[in-house]
The first five atom37 places (N, CA, C, CB, O) and aatype in JSON, in Angstrom:
{
  "aatype": [12, 10, 11, 11, 2, 15, 16, 15, 14, 15, 0, 19, 2, 0, 9, 0, 7, 13, 0, 3, 1, 0, 19, 15, 16, 15, 10, 11, 14, 3, 0, 1, 11, 10, 18, 11, 1, 2, 9, 10, 3, 7, 10, 7, 17, 0, 9, 15, 0, 10, 14, 7, 0, 14, 13, 0, 0, 10, 1, 3, 5, 13, 7, 13, 4, 16, 9, 11, 15, 1, 18, 11],
  "atom_mask": [
    [1, 1, 1, 1, 1],
    [1, 1, 1, 1, 1],
    [1, 1, 1, 1, 1],
    [1, 1, 1, 1, 1],
    [1, 1, 1, 1, 1],
    [1, 1, 1, 1, 1],
    [1, 1, 1, 1, 1],
    [1, 1, 1, 1, 1],
    [1, 1, 1, 1, 1],
    [1, 1, 1, 1, 1],
    [1, 1, 1, 1, 1],
    [1, 1, 1, 1, 1],
    [1, 1, 1, 1, 1],
    [1, 1, 1, 1, 1],
    [1, 1, 1, 1, 1],
    [1, 1, 1, 1, 1],
    [1, 1, 1, 0, 1],
    [1, 1, 1, 1, 1],
    [1, 1, 1, 1, 1],
    [1, 1, 1, 1, 1],
    [1, 1, 1, 1, 1],
    [1, 1, 1, 1, 1],
    [1, 1, 1, 1, 1],
    [1, 1, 1, 1, 1],
    [1, 1, 1, 1, 1],
    [1, 1, 1, 1, 1],
    [1, 1, 1, 1, 1],
    [1, 1, 1, 1, 1],
    [1, 1, 1, 1, 1],
    [1, 1, 1, 1, 1],
    [1, 1, 1, 1, 1],
    [1, 1, 1, 1, 1],
    [1, 1, 1, 1, 1],
    [1, 1, 1, 1, 1],
    [1, 1, 1, 1, 1],
    [1, 1, 1, 1, 1],
    [1, 1, 1, 1, 1],
    [1, 1, 1, 1, 1],
    [1, 1, 1, 1, 1],
    [1, 1, 1, 1, 1],
    [1, 1, 1, 1, 1],
    [1, 1, 1, 0, 1],
    [1, 1, 1, 1, 1],
    [1, 1, 1, 0, 1],
    [1, 1, 1, 1, 1],
    [1, 1, 1, 1, 1],
    [1, 1, 1, 1, 1],
    [1, 1, 1, 1, 1],
    [1, 1, 1, 1, 1],
    [1, 1, 1, 1, 1],
    [1, 1, 1, 1, 1],
    [1, 1, 1, 0, 1],
    [1, 1, 1, 1, 1],
    [1, 1, 1, 1, 1],
    [1, 1, 1, 1, 1],
    [1, 1, 1, 1, 1],
    [1, 1, 1, 1, 1],
    [1, 1, 1, 1, 1],
    [1, 1, 1, 1, 1],
    [1, 1, 1, 1, 1],
    [1, 1, 1, 1, 1],
    [1, 1, 1, 1, 1],
    [1, 1, 1, 0, 1],
    [1, 1, 1, 1, 1],
    [1, 1, 1, 1, 1],
    [1, 1, 1, 1, 1],
    [1, 1, 1, 1, 1],
    [1, 1, 1, 1, 1],
    [1, 1, 1, 1, 1],
    [1, 1, 1, 1, 1],
    [1, 1, 1, 1, 1],
    [1, 1, 1, 1, 1]
  ],
  "atom_positions": [
    [[0.85, -1.18, 0.0], [0.0, 0.0, 0.0], [0.89, 1.24, 0.0], [-0.96, 0.0, 1.22], [1.9, 1.27, 0.71]],
    [[0.53, 2.23, -0.77], [1.32, 3.45, -0.84], [1.13, 4.27, 0.43], [0.93, 4.28, -2.06], [0.02, 4.44, 0.93]],
    [[2.25, 4.77, 0.94], [2.19, 5.6, 2.13], [1.91, 7.05, 1.73], [3.5, 5.5, 2.93], [2.45, 7.53, 0.74]],
    [[1.09, 7.72, 2.5], [0.82, 9.13, 2.27], [1.49, 9.92, 3.38], [-0.71, 9.41, 2.22], [1.57, 9.47, 4.53]],
    [[1.96, 11.1, 3.04], [2.56, 12.02, 4.0], [3.72, 11.38, 4.78], [1.51, 12.5, 4.98], [3.84, 11.56, 5.99]],
    [[4.55, 10.64, 4.09], [5.69, 10.01, 4.73], [6.96, 10.76, 4.32], [5.79, 8.51, 4.35], [7.08, 11.2, 3.18]],
    [[7.9, 10.89, 5.25], [9.14, 11.58, 4.93], [10.12, 10.67, 4.19], [9.78, 12.11, 6.2], [10.96, 11.17, 3.45]],
    [[10.02, 9.36, 4.38], [10.88, 8.44, 3.64], [10.0, 7.52, 2.8], [11.79, 7.61, 4.6], [9.0, 6.99, 3.29]],
    [[10.38, 7.33, 1.52], [9.52, 6.52, 0.66], [9.57, 5.04, 1.02], [9.92, 6.71, -0.8], [10.61, 4.51, 1.4]],
    [[8.43, 4.4, 0.89], [8.39, 2.96, 1.09], [9.0, 2.29, -0.14], [6.92, 2.46, 1.33], [9.26, 2.96, -1.14]],
    [[9.23, 1.0, -0.06], [9.78, 0.27, -1.2], [8.83, 0.39, -2.39], [10.0, -1.22, -0.85], [9.28, 0.55, -3.53]],
    [[7.53, 0.32, -2.14], [6.55, 0.44, -3.21], [6.64, 1.8, -3.88], [5.13, 0.2, -2.68], [6.62, 1.91, -5.11]],
    [[6.75, 2.85, -3.06], [6.86, 4.2, -3.61], [8.15, 4.37, -4.39], [6.79, 5.24, -2.5], [8.16, 5.02, -5.44]],
    [[9.24, 3.8, -3.9], [10.52, 3.89, -4.61], [10.45, 3.19, -5.96], [11.64, 3.3, -3.75], [10.94, 3.71, -6.96]],
    [[9.86, 2.01, -5.99], [9.73, 1.27, -7.25], [8.8, 2.02, -8.2], [9.19, -0.16, -6.99], [9.08, 2.12, -9.39]],
    [[7.7, 2.55, -7.68], [6.76, 3.31, -8.51], [7.45, 4.54, -9.1], [5.52, 3.72, -7.7], [7.24, 4.87, -10.27]],
    [[8.25, 5.21, -8.31], [8.98, 6.38, -8.81], [9.97, 6.01, -9.9], [0.0, 0.0, 0.0], [10.08, 6.71, -10.91]],
    [[10.69, 4.91, -9.7], [11.62, 4.43, -10.71], [10.88, 4.1, -12.01], [12.38, 3.18, -10.2], [11.31, 4.51, -13.09]],
    [[9.78, 3.39, -11.9], [9.01, 3.01, -13.09], [8.46, 4.24, -13.8], [7.87, 2.07, -12.7], [8.41, 4.28, -15.03]],
    [[8.04, 5.23, -13.03], [7.48, 6.45, -13.61], [8.55, 7.23, -14.38], [6.88, 7.32, -12.51], [8.25, 7.85, -15.4]],
    [[9.78, 7.21, -13.9], [10.87, 7.95, -14.54], [11.54, 7.17, -15.67], [11.9, 8.34, -13.51], [12.29, 7.76, -16.46]],
    [[11.3, 5.88, -15.75], [11.99, 5.03, -16.73], [11.58, 5.4, -18.15], [11.68, 3.55, -16.45], [10.41, 5.7, -18.43]],
    [[12.55, 5.37, -19.04], [12.33, 5.64, -20.46], [12.94, 4.49, -21.24], [12.96, 7.02, -20.89], [14.14, 4.24, -21.16]],
    [[12.1, 3.78, -21.99], [12.59, 2.58, -22.68], [13.67, 2.9, -23.7], [11.45, 1.87, -23.37], [14.51, 2.04, -23.98]],
    [[13.67, 4.1, -24.27], [14.69, 4.44, -25.26], [16.08, 4.58, -24.64], [14.32, 5.73, -25.95], [17.08, 4.58, -25.36]],
    [[16.15, 4.69, -23.32], [17.46, 4.77, -22.67], [18.07, 3.39, -22.45], [17.34, 5.51, -21.34], [19.22, 3.27, -22.04]],
    [[17.3, 2.35, -22.73], [17.8, 0.99, -22.57], [18.51, 0.52, -23.84], [16.65, 0.03, -22.23], [18.15, 0.91, -24.95]],
    [[19.51, -0.32, -23.66], [20.16, -0.95, -24.8], [19.18, -1.93, -25.42], [21.5, -1.67, -24.37], [18.28, -2.42, -24.73]],
    [[19.33, -2.24, -26.72], [18.36, -3.13, -27.4], [18.15, -4.46, -26.7], [18.82, -3.38, -28.8], [17.01, -4.92, -26.6]],
    [[19.21, -5.1, -26.2], [19.04, -6.38, -25.51], [18.23, -6.22, -24.23], [20.4, -7.0, -25.19], [17.37, -7.04, -23.92]],
    [[18.52, -5.14, -23.49], [17.79, -4.89, -22.25], [16.33, -4.55, -22.54], [18.45, -3.75, -21.44], [15.44, -4.95, -21.8]],
    [[16.08, -3.81, -23.63], [14.71, -3.46, -24.01], [13.9, -4.71, -24.35], [14.72, -2.49, -25.21], [12.72, -4.81, -24.0]],
    [[14.55, -5.67, -25.03], [13.87, -6.92, -25.38], [13.48, -7.69, -24.1], [14.77, -7.79, -26.29], [12.37, -8.2, -24.0]],
    [[14.42, -7.78, -23.15], [14.13, -8.46, -21.88], [13.04, -7.72, -21.1], [15.41, -8.57, -21.03], [12.17, -8.35, -20.49]],
    [[13.09, -6.4, -21.12], [12.11, -5.59, -20.42], [10.7, -5.9, -20.93], [12.42, -4.08, -20.59], [9.79, -6.14, -20.15]],
    [[10.54, -5.9, -22.26], [9.23, -6.19, -22.85], [8.78, -7.6, -22.48], [9.28, -6.03, -24.38], [7.62, -7.8, -22.11]],
    [[9.69, -8.57, -22.58], [9.32, -9.95, -22.26], [8.92, -10.08, -20.8], [10.47, -10.9, -22.58], [7.92, -10.72, -20.48]],
    [[9.69, -9.47, -19.91], [9.42, -9.61, -18.48], [8.14, -8.91, -18.06], [10.58, -9.07, -17.68], [7.42, -9.39, -17.19]],
    [[7.84, -7.75, -18.68], [6.59, -7.07, -18.38], [5.41, -7.93, -18.79], [6.52, -5.69, -19.08], [4.46, -8.11, -18.03]],
    [[5.46, -8.47, -20.02], [4.37, -9.32, -20.49], [4.26, -10.59, -19.66], [4.56, -9.69, -21.97], [3.16, -11.04, -19.36]],
    [[5.4, -11.16, -19.27], [5.39, -12.36, -18.44], [4.75, -12.07, -17.08], [6.83, -12.9, -18.26], [3.93, -12.84, -16.59]],
    [[5.14, -10.95, -16.49], [4.58, -10.57, -15.19], [3.09, -10.32, -15.26], [0.0, 0.0, 0.0], [2.35, -10.72, -14.36]],
    [[2.64, -9.67, -16.32], [1.21, -9.44, -16.49], [0.46, -10.76, -16.66], [0.94, -8.52, -17.69], [-0.63, -10.95, -16.12]],
    [[1.05, -11.68, -17.42], [0.42, -12.99, -17.6], [0.28, -13.74, -16.29], [0.0, 0.0, 0.0], [-0.76, -14.33, -16.02]],
    [[1.33, -13.7, -15.48], [1.28, -14.37, -14.17], [0.23, -13.72, -13.28], [2.66, -14.33, -13.48], [-0.53, -14.41, -12.6]],
    [[0.18, -12.4, -13.29], [-0.79, -11.69, -12.44], [-2.22, -12.01, -12.87], [-0.54, -10.18, -12.49], [-3.09, -12.26, -12.04]],
    [[-2.46, -11.98, -14.17], [-3.8, -12.27, -14.68], [-4.19, -13.71, -14.38], [-3.87, -12.01, -16.19], [-5.34, -13.98, -14.02]],
    [[-3.25, -14.63, -14.54], [-3.58, -16.05, -14.32], [-3.89, -16.36, -12.86], [-2.43, -16.92, -14.79], [-4.52, -17.37, -12.56]],
    [[-3.46, -15.5, -11.96], [-3.7, -15.73, -10.54], [-5.02, -15.12, -10.06], [-2.56, -15.16, -9.73], [-5.43, -15.35, -8.92]],
    [[-5.68, -14.34, -10.91], [-6.92, -13.7, -10.49], [-8.05, -14.71, -10.31], [-7.34, -12.63, -11.51], [-8.14, -15.7, -11.04]],
    [[-8.91, -14.46, -9.33], [-10.07, -15.35, -9.14], [-11.17, -14.99, -10.13], [-10.6, -15.25, -7.69], [-11.17, -13.9, -10.71]],
    [[-12.08, -15.89, -10.31], [-13.25, -15.6, -11.15], [-13.37, -16.55, -12.32], [0.0, 0.0, 0.0], [-12.39, -17.15, -12.77]],
    [[-14.59, -16.66, -12.81], [-14.89, -17.6, -13.89], [-14.1, -17.33, -15.18], [-16.36, -17.55, -14.2], [-13.62, -18.28, -15.78]],
    [[-13.95, -16.07, -15.62], [-13.21, -15.85, -16.87], [-11.76, -16.32, -16.77], [-13.25, -14.37, -17.25], [-11.21, -16.87, -17.73]],
    [[-11.14, -16.11, -15.62], [-9.76, -16.49, -15.45], [-9.62, -18.0, -15.28], [-9.15, -15.76, -14.26], [-8.63, -18.59, -15.71]],
    [[-10.61, -18.61, -14.64], [-10.62, -20.08, -14.53], [-10.74, -20.7, -15.91], [-11.77, -20.56, -13.63], [-10.11, -21.72, -16.19]],
    [[-11.55, -20.09, -16.78], [-11.69, -20.6, -18.15], [-10.37, -20.5, -18.91], [-12.8, -19.82, -18.91], [-10.01, -21.41, -19.65]],
    [[-9.65, -19.41, -18.71], [-8.33, -19.27, -19.35], [-7.36, -20.32, -18.84], [-7.76, -17.86, -19.1], [-6.62, -20.92, -19.61]],
    [[-7.38, -20.54, -17.51], [-6.48, -21.57, -16.94], [-6.84, -22.94, -17.47], [-6.56, -21.56, -15.39], [-5.96, -23.75, -17.75]],
    [[-8.14, -23.22, -17.62], [-8.58, -24.51, -18.16], [-8.12, -24.69, -19.6], [-10.11, -24.64, -18.08], [-7.72, -25.78, -20.0]],
    [[-8.18, -23.61, -20.36], [-7.81, -23.7, -21.77], [-6.31, -23.78, -21.97], [-8.37, -22.51, -22.53], [-5.83, -24.58, -22.78]],
    [[-5.54, -22.95, -21.25], [-4.11, -22.85, -21.48], [-3.26, -23.52, -20.41], [-3.72, -21.42, -21.58], [-2.06, -23.7, -20.59]],
    [[-3.89, -23.9, -19.3], [-3.14, -24.5, -18.2], [-2.63, -23.43, -17.26], [0.0, 0.0, 0.0], [-2.47, -22.26, -17.63]],
    [[-2.39, -23.84, -16.04], [-1.88, -22.91, -15.04], [-0.43, -23.27, -14.77], [-2.73, -22.96, -13.72], [-0.13, -24.31, -14.17]],
    [[0.46, -22.43, -15.22], [1.9, -22.69, -15.07], [2.32, -22.52, -13.62], [2.73, -21.75, -15.99], [1.75, -21.71, -12.88]],
    [[3.29, -23.28, -13.24], [3.93, -23.06, -11.95], [5.39, -22.75, -12.24], [3.78, -24.3, -10.99], [5.92, -23.12, -13.29]],
    [[6.04, -22.08, -11.33], [7.44, -21.75, -11.53], [8.26, -23.02, -11.72], [7.98, -20.94, -10.34], [9.18, -23.05, -12.54]],
    [[7.95, -24.04, -10.98], [8.7, -25.3, -11.07], [8.6, -25.89, -12.48], [8.18, -26.32, -10.03], [9.62, -26.26, -13.07]],
    [[7.4, -25.98, -13.02], [7.25, -26.6, -14.34], [7.72, -25.69, -15.45], [5.79, -27.0, -14.57], [8.12, -26.16, -16.51]],
    [[7.67, -24.41, -15.24], [7.99, -23.46, -16.28], [9.49, -23.27, -16.48], [7.36, -22.16, -15.96], [9.92, -22.99, -17.6]],
    [[10.26, -23.4, -15.46], [11.7, -23.11, -15.55], [12.55, -24.35, -15.33], [12.08, -22.05, -14.54], [13.58, -24.27, -14.68]],
    [[12.14, -25.49, -15.86], [12.93, -26.71, -15.74], [14.17, -26.62, -16.56], [12.12, -27.91, -16.15], [14.96, -27.57, -16.58]]
  ]
}
């Protein structure tokens, strides 16, 4: 949760600030490729963990990956 009226930023606020200031054009091409892949991967993991019928249907259709099975 983001802290309000705090004199020192929380880890979440620090990460949010970094992300807000980040510019993809300042990354080298290899790093930019990894950045895009990791963002999409993270979004996929987050979406697959959501509760609800639509997400259960996606898991049924595509399977629910686990870190163990995914990174063998």
